[in-house]
N, C-alpha and C positions, 0 to 999 in steps of 0.2 A: 619691484615685485610685478610682474608678469602674470594675465589672466587668463585662464584656459580658453579653448577655444569654445564650448557650450554655453559658457557664461559670457563672451564677446557676442556671440552669436545670437542670444537672448537678447540681450540689451540692445542690439541693433534691429533687432524684429520689431521690439518695442516700440523704438524709437521711428522705427517706420510705419508702425500702426499707429501710434499717438498722432504723429502728423498727416497722414490720411484722413484721420478723423478730423481733425483739426479743416484740414484743406475742403475734405466734403461739406463740412458745415460753412466756408467760405464761399464755396461754390452755391450750396442752396439760398443762403441770403441772397449772392449775386442775382439769380435765375429765375426764383422764385417769383410769379406773377403779381404777388401781392404791392400791394403799395407803399410806397416808404413812410416811415414814419413824420410825423409835422411835429415841429418845434423844436427846442434843443438848439446849442450855439449854431450849428450848422445853418439851420434857418435864419437865425436872427445875424448871422454873417451873410446870407444872400439878402437878405431885405436891407441890408446895410450896404449893399453892391460890393462886398470884399471877396464874395466866394464867387463862381460861377456853376451852373449846374451841371453834373459830369455828364459827358455821352455815354450812352448806354453802351453802345460797344466798344468805345475805350474802356469803359470800367469791367469790361466783360472780359477785354485782353489782358488787363491787369489783375488779373483772378487768374486766366488761364495759363499764361505765360511762365510764372512765378511755378506753378503745380506742377507743368513741362518738365521745368527747370529743375525742380525738386525729384521727378522721378528718375533724373539723367546723372543727378548728384549721387542720390541714393545707390541705383547702378554701379557707377563709377566706383564709390566709395567699395561696394561690396565684391566687386572686382580685381581694386586695391588689396583689400584685406585677406581675399581666398589667394592672390596670389603669393603676397608676402608669406603666408601659413606654407605654401606649397614650396617656395624658397627657401625657407627655412629648415621645411623637411627635407630638401636636396642640397643641406650645406655640404660641402665637401669636406670642411673640419670636423664638421659632426660625425659626417659619415666615418672618416679617417679613425676619430676617437672610438665610436663603437665599434668597427674592425678590429683594432687595436685590443679593445676589453677584451673578445672573444677568447 
């Protein structure tokens, strides 16, 4: 069963919007100037010497790089989706059948 172009475009845009909102919240959490919450398993691990404190630039890189990669992935998927639609529209077999039906 094939999905219509309008439905697939809508689903794609909803997925992009949801990922963008999630990524914005992640960026906000990392780049906010507020103090980190104290306590919890991470603090217990640091106190026991099992965890090293995260480097701020490294933490920012691990947030920004996946966001940039996600943008490229969505752009690539959008291009593939629409190039496949254009190719199916210009399918020579489909064109031949359409001309024969006239």
